mmCIF file of the C-alpha atoms, coordinates in Angstrom:
data_MODEL
# 
_entry.id   MODEL 
# 
loop_
_atom_site.group_PDB 
_atom_site.id 
_atom_site.type_symbol 
_atom_site.label_atom_id 
_atom_site.label_alt_id 
_atom_site.label_comp_id 
_atom_site.label_asym_id 
_atom_site.label_entity_id 
_atom_site.label_seq_id 
_atom_site.pdbx_PDB_ins_code 
_atom_site.Cartn_x 
_atom_site.Cartn_y 
_atom_site.Cartn_z 
_atom_site.occupancy 
_atom_site.B_iso_or_equiv 
_atom_site.pdbx_formal_charge 
_atom_site.auth_seq_id 
_atom_site.auth_comp_id 
_atom_site.auth_asym_id 
_atom_site.auth_atom_id 
_atom_site.pdbx_PDB_model_num 
ATOM 1   C CA . MET A 1 1   ? 5.133   -13.140 -10.058 1.00 0.00 ? 1   MET A CA 1 
ATOM 2   C CA . SER A 1 2   ? 2.024   -11.711 -8.470  1.00 0.00 ? 2   SER A CA 1 
ATOM 3   C CA . ARG A 1 3   ? -0.665  -13.868 -6.961  1.00 0.00 ? 3   ARG A CA 1 
ATOM 4   C CA . PRO A 1 4   ? -4.321  -13.535 -7.907  1.00 0.00 ? 4   PRO A CA 1 
ATOM 5   C CA . ILE A 1 5   ? -6.679  -11.619 -5.628  1.00 0.00 ? 5   ILE A CA 1 
ATOM 6   C CA . PHE A 1 6   ? -10.304 -12.719 -5.984  1.00 0.00 ? 6   PHE A CA 1 
ATOM 7   C CA . GLY A 1 7   ? -9.119  -14.853 -8.908  1.00 0.00 ? 7   GLY A CA 1 
ATOM 8   C CA . ARG A 1 8   ? -7.653  -11.879 -10.802 1.00 0.00 ? 8   ARG A CA 1 
ATOM 9   C CA . GLU A 1 9   ? -4.236  -10.308 -11.148 1.00 0.00 ? 9   GLU A CA 1 
ATOM 10  C CA . PRO A 1 10  ? -3.914  -7.096  -9.091  1.00 0.00 ? 10  PRO A CA 1 
ATOM 11  C CA . VAL A 1 11  ? -3.289  -4.991  -12.201 1.00 0.00 ? 11  VAL A CA 1 
ATOM 12  C CA . VAL A 1 12  ? -6.643  -6.115  -13.640 1.00 0.00 ? 12  VAL A CA 1 
ATOM 13  C CA . ILE A 1 13  ? -8.424  -5.039  -10.456 1.00 0.00 ? 13  ILE A CA 1 
ATOM 14  C CA . ILE A 1 14  ? -6.644  -1.670  -10.459 1.00 0.00 ? 14  ILE A CA 1 
ATOM 15  C CA . ASN A 1 15  ? -7.516  -1.045  -14.106 1.00 0.00 ? 15  ASN A CA 1 
ATOM 16  C CA . ALA A 1 16  ? -11.157 -2.014  -13.568 1.00 0.00 ? 16  ALA A CA 1 
ATOM 17  C CA . VAL A 1 17  ? -11.493 0.303   -10.576 1.00 0.00 ? 17  VAL A CA 1 
ATOM 18  C CA . GLN A 1 18  ? -9.800  3.106   -12.497 1.00 0.00 ? 18  GLN A CA 1 
ATOM 19  C CA . ALA A 1 19  ? -12.257 2.658   -15.376 1.00 0.00 ? 19  ALA A CA 1 
ATOM 20  C CA . VAL A 1 20  ? -15.241 2.772   -12.999 1.00 0.00 ? 20  VAL A CA 1 
ATOM 21  C CA . LEU A 1 21  ? -13.857 5.880   -11.278 1.00 0.00 ? 21  LEU A CA 1 
ATOM 22  C CA . LEU A 1 22  ? -13.297 7.643   -14.604 1.00 0.00 ? 22  LEU A CA 1 
ATOM 23  C CA . VAL A 1 23  ? -16.859 6.889   -15.707 1.00 0.00 ? 23  VAL A CA 1 
ATOM 24  C CA . ALA A 1 24  ? -18.148 8.137   -12.349 1.00 0.00 ? 24  ALA A CA 1 
ATOM 25  C CA . LEU A 1 25  ? -16.017 11.277  -12.715 1.00 0.00 ? 25  LEU A CA 1 
ATOM 26  C CA . ALA A 1 26  ? -17.403 11.893  -16.204 1.00 0.00 ? 26  ALA A CA 1 
ATOM 27  C CA . ALA A 1 27  ? -20.939 11.392  -14.863 1.00 0.00 ? 27  ALA A CA 1 
ATOM 28  C CA . GLY A 1 28  ? -20.354 14.070  -12.221 1.00 0.00 ? 28  GLY A CA 1 
ATOM 29  C CA . ALA A 1 29  ? -20.189 11.855  -9.137  1.00 0.00 ? 29  ALA A CA 1 
ATOM 30  C CA . PRO A 1 30  ? -19.846 13.825  -5.910  1.00 0.00 ? 30  PRO A CA 1 
ATOM 31  C CA . TYR A 1 31  ? -16.470 13.813  -4.138  1.00 0.00 ? 31  TYR A CA 1 
ATOM 32  C CA . LEU A 1 32  ? -14.624 12.862  -7.333  1.00 0.00 ? 32  LEU A CA 1 
ATOM 33  C CA . ASP A 1 33  ? -12.511 15.297  -9.294  1.00 0.00 ? 33  ASP A CA 1 
ATOM 34  C CA . ALA A 1 34  ? -9.490  15.224  -11.584 1.00 0.00 ? 34  ALA A CA 1 
ATOM 35  C CA . VAL A 1 35  ? -7.177  15.170  -8.553  1.00 0.00 ? 35  VAL A CA 1 
ATOM 36  C CA . SER A 1 36  ? -8.943  12.539  -6.457  1.00 0.00 ? 36  SER A CA 1 
ATOM 37  C CA . VAL A 1 37  ? -9.219  9.806   -9.119  1.00 0.00 ? 37  VAL A CA 1 
ATOM 38  C CA . PRO A 1 38  ? -5.431  9.375   -9.611  1.00 0.00 ? 38  PRO A CA 1 
ATOM 39  C CA . LEU A 1 39  ? -4.949  9.557   -5.831  1.00 0.00 ? 39  LEU A CA 1 
ATOM 40  C CA . ILE A 1 40  ? -7.522  6.809   -5.269  1.00 0.00 ? 40  ILE A CA 1 
ATOM 41  C CA . VAL A 1 41  ? -6.004  4.623   -8.000  1.00 0.00 ? 41  VAL A CA 1 
ATOM 42  C CA . ALA A 1 42  ? -2.523  5.076   -6.489  1.00 0.00 ? 42  ALA A CA 1 
ATOM 43  C CA . ALA A 1 43  ? -3.843  4.226   -3.025  1.00 0.00 ? 43  ALA A CA 1 
ATOM 44  C CA . LEU A 1 44  ? -5.577  1.135   -4.382  1.00 0.00 ? 44  LEU A CA 1 
ATOM 45  C CA . GLY A 1 45  ? -2.305  0.049   -5.984  1.00 0.00 ? 45  GLY A CA 1 
ATOM 46  C CA . ALA A 1 46  ? -0.514  0.442   -2.671  1.00 0.00 ? 46  ALA A CA 1 
ATOM 47  C CA . VAL A 1 47  ? -3.191  -1.480  -0.774  1.00 0.00 ? 47  VAL A CA 1 
ATOM 48  C CA . LEU A 1 48  ? -3.165  -4.333  -3.304  1.00 0.00 ? 48  LEU A CA 1 
ATOM 49  C CA . GLY A 1 49  ? 0.630   -4.347  -3.086  1.00 0.00 ? 49  GLY A CA 1 
ATOM 50  C CA . ALA A 1 50  ? 0.343   -4.759  0.681   1.00 0.00 ? 50  ALA A CA 1 
ATOM 51  C CA . VAL A 1 51  ? -2.131  -7.601  0.202   1.00 0.00 ? 51  VAL A CA 1 
ATOM 52  C CA . GLN A 1 52  ? 0.396   -9.262  -2.086  1.00 0.00 ? 52  GLN A CA 1 
ATOM 53  C CA . ALA A 1 53  ? 3.094   -8.734  0.540   1.00 0.00 ? 53  ALA A CA 1 
ATOM 54  C CA . VAL A 1 54  ? 0.992   -10.551 3.120   1.00 0.00 ? 54  VAL A CA 1 
ATOM 55  C CA . VAL A 1 55  ? 0.918   -13.735 1.049   1.00 0.00 ? 55  VAL A CA 1 
ATOM 56  C CA . VAL A 1 56  ? 4.613   -13.646 0.118   1.00 0.00 ? 56  VAL A CA 1 
ATOM 57  C CA . ARG A 1 57  ? 7.267   -14.612 2.641   1.00 0.00 ? 57  ARG A CA 1 
ATOM 58  C CA . PRO A 1 58  ? 9.254   -12.965 4.034   1.00 0.00 ? 58  PRO A CA 1 
ATOM 59  C CA . VAL A 1 59  ? 6.951   -10.000 4.545   1.00 0.00 ? 59  VAL A CA 1 
ATOM 60  C CA . ALA A 1 60  ? 8.248   -6.740  3.078   1.00 0.00 ? 60  ALA A CA 1 
ATOM 61  C CA . PRO A 1 61  ? 7.685   -3.820  5.489   1.00 0.00 ? 61  PRO A CA 1 
ATOM 62  C CA . ALA A 1 62  ? 8.141   -1.366  2.621   1.00 0.00 ? 62  ALA A CA 1 
ATOM 63  C CA . ALA A 1 63  ? 4.857   -2.521  1.095   1.00 0.00 ? 63  ALA A CA 1 
ATOM 64  C CA . PHE A 1 64  ? 2.966   -1.509  4.225   1.00 0.00 ? 64  PHE A CA 1 
ATOM 65  C CA . THR A 1 65  ? 4.741   1.799   4.697   1.00 0.00 ? 65  THR A CA 1 
ATOM 66  C CA . ALA A 1 66  ? 3.941   2.559   1.051   1.00 0.00 ? 66  ALA A CA 1 
ATOM 67  C CA . VAL A 1 67  ? 0.250   2.183   1.874   1.00 0.00 ? 67  VAL A CA 1 
ATOM 68  C CA . VAL A 1 68  ? 0.454   4.837   4.596   1.00 0.00 ? 68  VAL A CA 1 
ATOM 69  C CA . THR A 1 69  ? 2.554   7.145   2.453   1.00 0.00 ? 69  THR A CA 1 
ATOM 70  C CA . THR A 1 70  ? 0.156   6.768   -0.491  1.00 0.00 ? 70  THR A CA 1 
ATOM 71  C CA . LEU A 1 71  ? -3.053  7.075   1.533   1.00 0.00 ? 71  LEU A CA 1 
ATOM 72  C CA . ALA A 1 72  ? -1.915  10.263  3.279   1.00 0.00 ? 72  ALA A CA 1 
ATOM 73  C CA . PRO A 1 73  ? -2.439  12.514  0.210   1.00 0.00 ? 73  PRO A CA 1 
ATOM 74  C CA . VAL A 1 74  ? -5.835  10.918  -0.444  1.00 0.00 ? 74  VAL A CA 1 
ATOM 75  C CA . LEU A 1 75  ? -6.991  11.634  3.098   1.00 0.00 ? 75  LEU A CA 1 
ATOM 76  C CA . THR A 1 76  ? -5.542  15.142  2.967   1.00 0.00 ? 76  THR A CA 1 
ATOM 77  C CA . HIS A 1 77  ? -7.399  15.800  -0.283  1.00 0.00 ? 77  HIS A CA 1 
ATOM 78  C CA . TYR A 1 78  ? -10.656 14.901  1.455   1.00 0.00 ? 78  TYR A CA 1 
ATOM 79  C CA . GLY A 1 79  ? -9.947  17.204  4.394   1.00 0.00 ? 79  GLY A CA 1 
ATOM 80  C CA . VAL A 1 80  ? -8.325  14.881  6.941   1.00 0.00 ? 80  VAL A CA 1 
ATOM 81  C CA . GLY A 1 81  ? -5.322  16.772  8.251   1.00 0.00 ? 81  GLY A CA 1 
ATOM 82  C CA . LEU A 1 82  ? -2.305  14.484  8.539   1.00 0.00 ? 82  LEU A CA 1 
ATOM 83  C CA . SER A 1 83  ? 0.982   16.056  9.456   1.00 0.00 ? 83  SER A CA 1 
ATOM 84  C CA . ASP A 1 84  ? 4.226   14.781  7.990   1.00 0.00 ? 84  ASP A CA 1 
ATOM 85  C CA . GLU A 1 85  ? 5.300   13.866  11.522  1.00 0.00 ? 85  GLU A CA 1 
ATOM 86  C CA . LEU A 1 86  ? 2.224   11.660  11.974  1.00 0.00 ? 86  LEU A CA 1 
ATOM 87  C CA . VAL A 1 87  ? 2.819   9.840   8.691   1.00 0.00 ? 87  VAL A CA 1 
ATOM 88  C CA . VAL A 1 88  ? 6.466   9.224   9.663   1.00 0.00 ? 88  VAL A CA 1 
ATOM 89  C CA . ALA A 1 89  ? 5.431   8.020   13.137  1.00 0.00 ? 89  ALA A CA 1 
ATOM 90  C CA . VAL A 1 90  ? 2.847   5.596   11.719  1.00 0.00 ? 90  VAL A CA 1 
ATOM 91  C CA . ASN A 1 91  ? 5.398   4.260   9.231   1.00 0.00 ? 91  ASN A CA 1 
ATOM 92  C CA . GLY A 1 92  ? 7.878   3.756   12.078  1.00 0.00 ? 92  GLY A CA 1 
ATOM 93  C CA . ALA A 1 93  ? 5.274   1.874   14.077  1.00 0.00 ? 93  ALA A CA 1 
ATOM 94  C CA . ILE A 1 94  ? 4.487   -0.345  11.096  1.00 0.00 ? 94  ILE A CA 1 
ATOM 95  C CA . VAL A 1 95  ? 8.155   -1.254  10.665  1.00 0.00 ? 95  VAL A CA 1 
ATOM 96  C CA . ALA A 1 96  ? 8.476   -2.039  14.392  1.00 0.00 ? 96  ALA A CA 1 
ATOM 97  C CA . VAL A 1 97  ? 5.344   -4.220  14.459  1.00 0.00 ? 97  VAL A CA 1 
ATOM 98  C CA . LEU A 1 98  ? 6.362   -6.060  11.301  1.00 0.00 ? 98  LEU A CA 1 
ATOM 99  C CA . ALA A 1 99  ? 9.840   -6.644  12.713  1.00 0.00 ? 99  ALA A CA 1 
ATOM 100 C CA . LEU A 1 100 ? 8.252   -8.368  15.687  1.00 0.00 ? 100 LEU A CA 1 
ATOM 101 C CA . ALA A 1 101 ? 5.734   -10.261 13.557  1.00 0.00 ? 101 ALA A CA 1 
ATOM 102 C CA . THR A 1 102 ? 8.259   -11.513 11.003  1.00 0.00 ? 102 THR A CA 1 
ATOM 103 C CA . ARG A 1 103 ? 11.058  -12.434 13.392  1.00 0.00 ? 103 ARG A CA 1 
ATOM 104 C CA . GLN A 1 104 ? 10.172  -16.136 13.091  1.00 0.00 ? 104 GLN A CA 1 
ATOM 105 C CA . GLN A 1 105 ? 10.690  -15.972 9.317   1.00 0.00 ? 105 GLN A CA 1 
ATOM 106 C CA . VAL A 1 106 ? 14.268  -14.741 9.403   1.00 0.00 ? 106 VAL A CA 1 
ATOM 107 C CA . SER A 1 107 ? 17.470  -15.825 11.070  1.00 0.00 ? 107 SER A CA 1 
ATOM 108 C CA . PRO A 1 108 ? 20.962  -14.381 11.291  1.00 0.00 ? 108 PRO A CA 1 
ATOM 109 C CA . LYS A 1 109 ? 23.381  -15.557 8.648   1.00 0.00 ? 109 LYS A CA 1 
ATOM 110 C CA . ASP A 1 110 ? 26.305  -17.611 9.958   1.00 0.00 ? 110 ASP A CA 1 
ATOM 111 C CA . LEU A 1 111 ? 29.547  -15.931 9.093   1.00 0.00 ? 111 LEU A CA 1 
ATOM 112 C CA . GLU A 1 112 ? 32.494  -18.189 8.496   1.00 0.00 ? 112 GLU A CA 1 
ATOM 113 C CA . LEU A 1 113 ? 35.640  -16.523 9.647   1.00 0.00 ? 113 LEU A CA 1 
ATOM 114 C CA . ALA A 1 114 ? 38.744  -17.260 7.633   1.00 0.00 ? 114 ALA A CA 1 
ATOM 115 C CA . ALA A 1 115 ? 41.490  -18.668 9.799   1.00 0.00 ? 115 ALA A CA 1 
# 
């Protein structure tokens, strides 16, 4: 079950932002086109997923790497050159940092050896 953000379910926030972006696109807003709106909505979904991951324990590193992977095409669309190697390196750093940060939340499972 997802937790509310600003008193609303994440899907409601995503749908509201998508509606605003589509109206802005139809009105001819600068920097918005038929490619950027779905990219922004996908990035927003990833960011809200990461916010959800912060409040749920144990923390899921995949939620944070999804943010980087989803934001990369958005930034590339707007002219920020991100190489595949950089995206992979940032994702690796996120996993390493989260492993250190979440170590207190996990413990090794005791294995009972059959005699």
